C-alpha positions as CSV (number, residue, x, y, z in Angstrom):
1,M,138.3,53.1,112.8
2,E,141.6,55.5,111.3
3,Y,141.0,58.7,112.7
4,K,142.1,60.1,109.2
5,A,139.4,57.6,107.6
6,F,137.0,58.9,110.5
7,V,137.8,62.3,109.3
8,D,137.8,61.8,105.7
9,E,134.2,60.0,105.5
10,A,132.3,63.1,108.1
11,L,133.8,65.1,105.4
12,E,131.9,63.4,102.5
13,K,129.2,62.9,104.5
14,F,129.1,66.7,105.6
15,K,129.4,68.0,102.2
16,S,126.7,65.0,100.8
17,L,124.4,65.2,102.6
18,P,121.4,67.7,102.7
19,E,120.0,70.1,105.7
20,E,117.4,67.5,106.7
21,T,116.8,63.6,105.1
22,D,113.6,62.8,107.4
23,E,110.8,63.3,104.5
24,L,108.4,64.6,107.5
25,Y,110.6,67.4,108.1
26,K,112.1,68.4,104.8
27,R,110.0,71.2,104.6
28,Y,110.3,72.4,107.6
29,F,113.7,73.1,108.2
30,V,116.2,76.1,110.2
31,A,118.9,76.3,106.9
32,M,122.5,76.7,109.1
33,P,125.5,78.7,106.9
34,L,127.6,75.7,107.9
35,Q,129.8,75.7,104.8
36,E,130.9,79.2,105.5
37,M,131.6,78.2,109.5
38,A,133.9,75.0,108.3
39,E,135.3,77.7,106.1
40,K,136.1,79.6,109.1
41,I,137.5,77.0,111.1
42,S,140.0,75.8,108.8
43,V,141.1,79.2,108.3
44,S,140.8,80.5,112.1
45,K,143.8,80.6,114.5
46,A,142.8,79.7,118.1
47,G,141.7,82.8,119.9
48,E,143.3,83.6,123.1
49,K,142.0,82.8,126.2
50,P,138.8,84.8,126.8
51,E,139.7,85.8,130.5
52,Q,137.5,88.6,131.6
53,L,134.3,86.7,129.8
54,I,134.9,83.4,131.9
55,K,135.5,85.9,135.2
56,S,132.4,87.9,133.9
57,N,130.5,84.8,133.7
58,G,131.5,83.0,136.9
59,E,130.8,86.2,139.0
60,A,127.5,86.6,137.6
61,L,126.2,83.3,137.8
62,R,127.9,82.6,141.4
63,R,128.8,79.1,140.4
64,K,132.3,77.9,140.5
65,F,132.9,75.9,137.0
66,D,134.6,72.2,136.8
67,A,136.4,73.2,133.6
68,V,135.8,75.9,130.7
69,F,136.5,75.4,127.2
70,W,137.4,77.9,124.1
71,S,138.1,77.8,121.1
72,G,142.1,77.9,121.6
73,G,142.1,75.2,125.3
74,E,140.3,75.0,128.5
75,T,141.9,75.5,131.8
76,I,140.2,72.8,134.3
77,S,140.1,72.1,138.5
78,D,142.3,70.4,140.0
79,S,139.6,69.1,141.9
80,A,137.7,68.0,138.6
81,K,138.8,64.6,139.0
82,Y,135.8,62.7,136.1
83,I,137.0,65.1,133.6
84,T,140.0,64.8,131.0
85,V,140.4,66.2,127.8
86,S,141.8,64.4,124.8
87,P,142.1,65.3,120.9
88,I,140.2,63.2,118.7
89,E,142.3,60.7,117.5
90,S,141.7,56.8,116.8
91,S,141.9,55.7,120.6
92,N,138.6,57.2,121.5
93,L,136.8,56.5,118.5
94,E,135.8,52.7,119.6
95,N,131.7,52.4,120.5
96,R,131.1,55.5,119.1
97,M,127.3,56.0,118.9
98,T,127.3,58.1,116.3
99,K,127.7,57.7,113.0
100,S,128.7,60.9,110.4
101,G,126.2,59.7,107.6
102,D,123.2,59.8,110.4
103,D,122.9,63.7,109.5
104,K,124.2,66.7,108.4
105,L,125.0,68.0,111.7
106,A,126.9,65.1,112.9
107,A,128.8,64.6,109.7
108,F,130.2,68.5,110.6
109,L,130.9,67.8,114.4
110,N,132.7,65.0,113.4
111,A,134.7,66.5,110.6
112,Y,135.5,69.6,112.6
113,S,135.6,68.8,116.3
114,R,139.4,68.4,117.6
115,R,138.6,67.6,121.1
116,A,137.1,65.3,123.3
117,V,135.7,66.2,127.0
118,Q,135.6,62.8,128.5
119,I,133.3,62.4,131.8
120,D,133.3,59.1,133.8
121,I,131.6,58.7,136.7
122,P,133.0,55.3,138.8
123,K,130.9,52.9,140.0
124,G,128.9,53.8,142.8
125,V,129.8,57.6,142.8
126,E,127.9,60.8,143.3
127,A,129.3,63.2,141.0
128,K,128.2,66.9,140.6
129,I,129.9,68.8,137.5
130,N,129.8,72.3,136.3
131,L,131.0,72.8,132.8
132,M,131.2,76.4,130.9
133,F,131.6,76.6,127.1
134,I,132.6,80.0,126.1
135,N,132.4,80.8,122.0
136,T,134.5,83.8,120.5
137,T,135.0,85.0,117.5
138,S,136.9,81.2,116.4
139,P,134.5,79.0,116.6
140,L,134.2,76.3,118.7
141,P,133.1,72.6,118.3
142,I,133.4,70.2,120.4
143,Q,132.5,66.4,121.7
144,I,131.1,65.7,125.1
145,I,131.2,62.3,125.7
146,V,129.9,60.8,129.2
147,N,129.9,57.4,131.0
148,V,127.8,57.4,134.4
149,A,128.7,53.6,136.0
150,E,126.9,51.1,137.1
151,N,124.8,52.3,140.3
152,A,126.7,56.0,139.7
153,S,124.6,59.7,139.9
154,L,125.5,62.4,138.0
155,Q,124.3,66.3,138.4
156,M,125.9,68.4,135.6
157,F,124.9,71.9,134.8
158,E,126.8,72.8,131.1
159,Y,126.6,76.4,130.4
160,Y,126.8,77.8,126.7
161,S,127.9,81.9,126.6
162,S,129.9,83.7,123.5
163,G,131.4,86.7,122.8
164,A,131.8,87.0,119.6
165,T,132.7,90.0,117.3
166,E,131.7,88.5,113.9
167,R,129.6,85.5,112.8
168,S,130.5,82.6,114.9
169,L,129.3,79.2,116.2
170,L,129.2,77.1,118.8
171,G,129.2,73.5,118.4
172,S,128.6,70.5,120.5
173,M,127.9,66.4,120.2
174,H,126.8,64.7,123.0
175,E,127.6,60.9,123.9
176,V,125.5,60.1,126.9
177,K,125.9,56.4,128.1
178,V,124.3,55.5,131.9
179,G,124.5,52.2,133.3
180,K,122.3,50.0,135.3
181,Y,120.5,51.3,138.2
182,A,122.2,54.9,137.6
183,N,120.6,58.1,137.6
184,A,121.7,60.9,135.9
185,E,120.5,65.1,135.6
186,I,121.8,67.1,132.7
187,N,121.5,70.8,132.6
188,V,122.2,72.6,129.3
189,L,121.5,76.2,129.1
190,H,122.4,78.4,126.1
191,N,123.0,82.2,126.2
192,E,125.0,82.4,123.3
193,D,125.0,86.5,121.4
194,K,123.4,87.4,118.6
195,N,126.4,86.8,116.5
196,T,126.7,83.2,117.3
197,Y,125.2,80.1,115.4
198,V,124.2,77.4,117.8
199,V,124.4,73.5,116.4
200,G,123.7,70.8,118.8
201,W,123.8,67.2,118.2
202,S,123.0,64.6,121.2
203,K,122.3,60.7,121.9
204,A,121.7,58.6,125.1
205,K,121.1,55.5,125.9
206,I,120.2,54.0,129.2
207,E,120.4,50.7,130.4
208,E,118.0,48.6,132.9
209,K,116.9,50.5,135.9
210,S,118.3,53.7,135.4
211,N,117.0,56.7,134.8
212,L,118.3,60.1,132.6
213,K,116.8,63.4,132.6
214,I,118.0,65.7,130.5
215,N,116.8,69.5,130.6
216,F,117.6,71.3,127.4
217,V,117.0,75.5,128.1
218,Y,117.8,77.0,124.0
219,N,117.8,81.2,124.9
220,G,120.7,82.3,123.1
221,G,122.3,82.1,119.8
222,T,121.1,83.8,116.5
223,F,120.1,80.3,114.6
224,T,119.9,76.9,117.0
225,R,119.8,73.6,115.2
226,S,119.7,70.9,117.6
227,R,119.3,67.3,117.5
228,N,118.0,64.7,120.1
229,R,118.2,61.2,120.7
230,V,117.3,59.2,123.4
231,D,116.9,55.5,123.4
232,V,115.2,53.9,126.6
233,A,117.1,50.6,126.0
234,G,117.0,48.9,129.4
235,L,114.1,46.9,131.1
236,E,112.4,49.4,133.8
237,A,114.6,52.4,132.7
238,N,113.4,56.3,132.2
239,G,114.2,58.8,130.1
240,E,112.7,62.1,130.0
241,V,113.6,65.2,127.7
242,N,112.4,68.4,128.5
243,E,112.6,71.4,126.1
244,L,112.2,75.2,127.0
245,I,112.1,77.8,124.2
246,V,112.6,81.2,124.3
247,S,112.7,83.5,121.5
248,A,112.8,87.1,120.5
249,G,114.2,89.7,118.0
250,E,114.6,87.8,114.6
251,Q,116.1,84.4,116.6
252,K,115.4,81.0,114.8
253,M,115.4,77.8,116.2
254,D,114.8,74.1,115.1
255,V,114.9,71.3,117.8
256,A,114.1,67.9,117.0
257,S,114.3,65.4,119.4
258,N,113.6,61.6,119.6
259,V,112.6,59.3,122.6
260,I,112.8,55.5,121.8
261,N,111.8,52.8,123.5
262,S,113.2,49.9,123.0
263,A,112.7,47.7,126.4
264,K,110.1,46.4,128.2
265,S,108.9,48.3,130.6
266,S,110.5,51.4,129.9
267,H,109.2,55.1,130.0
268,A,110.0,57.7,127.5
269,I,108.4,61.2,128.1
270,L,109.6,64.4,125.4
271,E,108.1,67.8,126.2
272,S,108.9,70.8,124.7
273,K,107.6,74.4,125.1
274,A,108.2,77.3,123.4
275,V,107.7,81.4,124.0
276,M,107.7,83.3,120.7
277,M,108.5,87.0,121.0
278,D,109.1,90.0,117.9
279,K,110.1,88.4,115.1
280,S,111.7,85.2,116.0
281,V,110.8,81.1,114.5
282,C,110.7,78.1,116.4
283,V,110.8,74.5,114.9
284,L,109.4,71.7,117.1
285,K,109.5,68.5,115.6
286,G,109.5,65.7,118.4
287,Y,109.2,62.0,117.4
288,A,108.7,58.6,120.2
289,S,108.9,55.4,119.0
290,I,107.9,52.0,120.3
291,T,109.9,48.8,119.3
292,E,107.9,45.6,118.9
293,N,110.0,44.0,122.1
294,A,109.0,46.9,124.2
295,A,105.8,46.0,125.8
296,E,104.2,47.7,128.9
297,S,106.2,50.4,128.0
298,R,105.0,54.3,128.2
299,S,105.9,56.9,125.8
300,Y,104.6,60.7,126.0
301,V,105.1,63.5,123.5
302,N,103.9,67.1,124.0
303,E,104.6,70.3,122.3
304,R,103.2,73.3,123.4
305,G,104.0,76.6,122.1
306,I,103.0,80.3,123.0
307,I,103.3,83.6,121.2
308,L,103.3,87.1,122.6
309,D,103.8,89.3,119.2
310,K,101.6,88.9,115.6
311,D,104.9,88.7,113.9
312,A,106.1,85.3,115.6
313,H,106.1,82.0,114.2
314,I,106.0,78.3,115.3
315,D,105.6,74.9,113.6
316,S,104.9,72.4,116.3
317,I,105.5,68.7,114.5
318,P,105.2,66.0,116.8
319,S,104.8,62.4,115.9
320,M,105.2,58.7,116.8
321,S,105.5,55.3,116.0
322,I,104.2,52.2,117.4
323,G,105.5,48.7,117.2
324,N,103.9,46.6,120.2
325,S,99.8,46.8,121.4
326,D,100.7,46.5,125.2
327,V,101.8,49.7,125.7
328,K,100.5,53.2,126.3
329,A,101.6,55.9,124.2
330,T,99.7,59.2,123.4
331,H,101.5,62.7,121.8
332,S,99.9,66.0,121.6
333,S,100.7,69.8,119.9
334,A,99.2,73.0,120.4
335,T,100.3,76.6,119.8
336,A,98.1,79.7,120.6
337,P,99.1,83.3,120.4
338,I,98.7,85.0,124.2
339,D,94.8,85.4,125.5
340,E,93.9,89.0,125.2
341,E,91.8,88.4,127.5
342,S,93.5,87.2,130.4
343,I,96.2,90.7,130.1
344,F,92.7,92.5,129.9
345,Y,91.7,91.0,133.1
346,L,95.1,91.3,134.9
347,M,95.6,94.8,133.9
348,S,91.7,95.4,135.0
349,R,93.2,94.5,138.4
350,G,96.4,96.7,138.6
351,A,98.9,95.3,136.7
352,S,101.0,97.0,133.6
353,E,100.8,95.0,130.2
354,L,104.4,93.9,130.8
355,E,103.8,92.8,134.1
356,A,100.0,91.3,132.7
357,K,102.3,89.2,130.2
358,K,104.7,87.7,133.1
359,M,102.3,86.2,134.3
360,V,100.9,84.7,131.5
361,V,104.1,83.2,130.2
362,S,104.8,82.4,134.3
363,G,101.8,79.6,134.4
364,F,102.8,78.3,130.8
365,I,106.4,77.5,132.0
366,T,106.7,77.8,135.3
367,G,106.4,73.4,135.4
368,M,109.1,73.4,132.6
369,I,111.8,75.4,135.3
370,G,110.4,73.3,138.3
371,K,111.7,70.1,136.6
372,I,115.2,71.1,136.9
373,D,116.2,69.1,139.8
374,D,119.1,71.5,140.2
375,D,118.0,74.3,142.6
376,I,121.1,76.6,142.0
377,V,120.7,76.2,138.3
378,R,117.0,76.7,138.8
379,E,117.6,80.3,140.0
380,I,119.8,80.7,136.8
381,V,117.6,79.8,134.5
382,A,114.5,81.7,136.1
383,S,116.2,84.7,136.5
384,I,117.8,84.6,132.6
385,I,114.0,83.9,131.1
386,N,113.1,86.6,133.5
387,E,115.2,89.3,131.7
388,K,114.6,88.2,128.2
389,V,110.5,88.5,128.5
390,T,111.4,91.5,130.4
391,T,113.7,93.5,127.9
392,R,114.3,91.2,124.9
393,N,117.6,90.7,125.1
394,Y,119.8,87.6,125.5
395,G,123.6,86.7,125.3
396,F,124.7,87.8,128.6
397,V,123.9,86.6,132.6
398,P,121.7,88.8,134.8
399,K,121.4,89.5,137.9
400,I,120.5,86.1,139.8
401,T,118.0,86.4,142.1
402,T,115.4,84.6,144.3
403,E,112.7,87.1,142.7
404,S,112.8,85.2,139.7
405,M,111.5,82.2,141.2
406,W,107.8,82.9,140.4
407,L,108.9,81.0,136.9
408,A,109.5,77.8,138.9
409,G,106.5,76.4,140.4
410,S,105.0,72.9,140.9
411,V,105.6,70.6,138.4
412,Q,103.4,67.7,136.7
413,R,105.2,64.3,137.5
414,S,105.3,61.4,134.6
415,S,102.9,59.3,137.2
416,S,100.5,61.8,135.8
417,I,100.6,62.2,132.5
418,F,98.2,60.3,130.7
419,K,95.5,61.4,133.5
420,G,93.9,64.0,131.5
421,H,94.2,62.1,127.9
422,Y,90.8,61.1,126.5
423,K,92.3,57.8,125.6
424,Y,93.1,57.1,129.7
425,R,90.3,58.8,131.3
426,G,88.8,56.9,134.4
427,E,92.0,54.5,134.7
């Protein structure tokens, strides 16, 4: 497709598509001022390199980043041999999985993104990549295209930060392809400030006997809308999506994810947990689909929410479509206020109210953080969440310390997810 025709179609779809197209979710979404952001992108000038933000984030995270991106440019390490950046043009639109008609967010990012970050891991290569995306007053919409070739392995960390002095936007579109017998773990941490709107869109395809795990941590931004779709398309392939939402103040989070089993003996897991404080709002929309030719597959959707303050609110909407009877599949959802009896008991043993609440939160989310295989990223996530539960603040990096690792404990692996379900007891 010619680039001009591609952009023209994206603009038309962005203007015409509603905020939500799915009938199931039309009453449950967080409205985003995308038109306002589109106008700002159209007239904004590329900001200067946010050197102080890059320096302070890098030092606080104690992590060397292979590439850093902001609205006006990027810095790529000399050692980052698997990363290339280019303008979006006709030559890199071939074989794209995302169509502008898929969703208003997809159309928005297709219309206004100007750069594509291409990550290509060659056959048989093991790679670790760290990326930082920084939003300033000039909005940053960007696209990340990941290809993990046959027998290759990728462990990637994406850190999203911001330093906006007025309302701005950080938007990212992902397309991930994992080749045969390959393995990939992608850890995405959102820690934007209160002036930032967060827009996320991702599509992934997993081929035969390969594994993909994506861990999303939504901690920052005043408004967040994220759409994620993982197609477990290969024989005996495994796809796992883990979402952790920690929301405070008047943050609003809207996260919709879809896992698809479209091949025999494929396994797909979607697990979401939300911790809600103050007057924050969260909409969790988890959907699983098993196609007709996906016999002997397993699919699991699990959504859980805990409410720490009476004015916080969560809507949890799990759903599932099954096209083959020879499968294991289940979905569940549960949300509740924090257990006051547990708080009273812990306080009677000498803990303060805050310490007691942190203990309860710890028990609730410990397994989610423990699913992050990257030790350093796990420590970063635990420290940031510990700070937020303690102070209700976000958008900055606290001291990274192993003292916060009480949040990251043992993990319930996919082999045991069906054991407690009434349909599969005794198996």
